[in-house]
Each structure stands twice: as C-alpha cells, then as structure tokens.
N, C-alpha and C positions, 0 to 999 in steps of 0.2 A: 731516395728512391730505393726500394728493395730489389736486389738482383734476382735473376731467374734461379740461380743456385740457392739463394737463401729461401726462396719460396718452396723449392723442392725439399730442402732440409726440413722446413716447417711441416710439410706433408708427412714425412716419416715420424717426426715428433708427435704429430696429432694421432697417428696410429699407436705409438707407444703409450701416449697419455689417454687413449680412448676418448679424444676430444672431438666429438661430432660437430660442435659449433665451429671449431677451427677448420675442419674439412669443408664444411658448408661455405666458409669464407674464401677458401683457397681455390675451389673448383669453379670454373666458369659455367655459366648457364648452358652453353653449348658443348660442354665437356664430353669427350668420348674416350673409351677404354678398349684396348685390344690386347689379347693374349692368345696363346694357343687354344684356349677354350672359349674366348669371347671375341666377337667380330664387331668392333666399333659400337659397343653398347653405349647408350646415352647415360647421362648423369644419374637419373633416378634409378635406372636398372643397376648401375654400378653401386649406388648407395644401398639398394635393397640386397644385392647379391654379394658384394665384396666387403662393404664396411663392417658387417657383423663379424668378419674374421678378426677384426682388431681385438676382440675380447680374448683371442688365443695368442696374441703377440706379446712377447716379453720385451724384445728390443731389436733394433737394427744396427748393424755396424756397417757404415758406408766405406767400402773398400776402395772404390774409385768414384770420383765425381768430376766430370768435365763439362764446362759450359761453353757453348759456341753459339753466340747470338741468342736466339730465343729457345734453343734446344739445350737440354741438360741430360747427360748420359750418366747413369748411376749403376754401379755393380755393388751389391750389398749381400751381407750374410744376415738372415733373419733368424732369430731364436724364438721358439714358441714357449709358452708357459710349461710345457712338458719337458723342456730341455732339448728337444729335437731342433736341428738347424738345417737351413737350406740356403742356396745361393742363386740369385737371379740378377738379371740386368734389365733396366728399364730406360726408355727414352721418353722424356717429358718435353712437351711444347708449352711454353709460357707466353702469354700475351696479355697486355694491360694489367699486369700484376696478379694474374690468375693462371692456374693450370688448365690449358685448353685440351690437351690430350696426353694419354700415356699408352705406350706400347711396352708390353712385358714379354721378356724372353726367359722362359723357365731354365733354371740351371740344374743343380744336383743337390742331393742330400749331403749333409756333413755329419759324420764322415762319409766319404764316397762309398757306394755299394760295391764298386769293383776294386779289387786290390790294385796297388800301383803297378802299372805296366800291363794291366788286364782290361777287359771290357765286358759289358753285359750284352747279351743277345737282344734284349728289349727291356723296356721299363716294367713290363707286366710279367716277367718270369717266363719268357718263351712265347707268350701270346703276341699277336701283332701289336705294334706300338699304338696305343690309344690316342696319341697326340698328332698322328699323321692322318691326313684326310684319306678316305678310301673311296676312290672314284667308282669302283664296282658296286658300291652300296649307296650312291647318291650323296656321299659325304664330301662335297666340294662346295666351297663358298668363295666369293670374290675376296681378294686381298684388300 
C-alpha cells in the first residue's frame, strides 16, 4: 500500500516531469484546490488553470514533509526554468490512494526581497496587498 507521503511526493515528481497522465492518476475525481487566489476550485478548473504552470517548473526541493494520518504537510522551494525560486507550504488530504484536496499557503521569493532584519510594506511595492480580501470592494469569500 502506498503511503500518503509517497503519493504527495509523486505529485511533485509529476510536475517536474510534466507528466499529465501521472497527475490524472493521483488526483481524486472530487479533488479541490485552495490558495490565496483560488477558493476550492474543482479538479477540471485546477487542471485548466494550474497544470500549465508545470512547463515553467524546473524542480522542487522538499524542505519539510510531515504526514499525520491522511494529511501531508509540505514546505518546498520551487525553482523555475528561469532560475527564479520561491517557497510555499501546502497541506494535502489523501484518501483511497488519491489526493483529495490541496491548500496552498504562498511563501516568498528566494532570495527574499527584504534584507535580513527588514520588511516590505506590501508585496506590490506600496500598493495594498493584492492577496488580502478587500471587504470595501466586495472581495470577500467564504473560507
């Protein structure tokens, strides 16, 4: 029997290998994906919206991977074909040998845009943070 952690590792390998057939096998039919930009989108929307990004991915280095029952927590550094890198954390729910859901928490660019011991006012260079909902402009959705 394949462990939840092994299934999640296979997902990252599929992205590195651009192996759409492997992703189709790994994701459950009722799969959902949530990120700061996506609110429980379904499998087909995920494949249409997110899978094409695989062409830009060079590799993933799994920094932390911890499994607890059916959940797998992963922090990784992703490197793009351009050489740019970023760090994210994801929570996977695995059931019946398939990935049922993913929650992504965006991290930061590598190298970090702020100097050590410093901070940025916002992600967009002084503009309001684009990843936070703006209740004054109807940008509120259920969690």
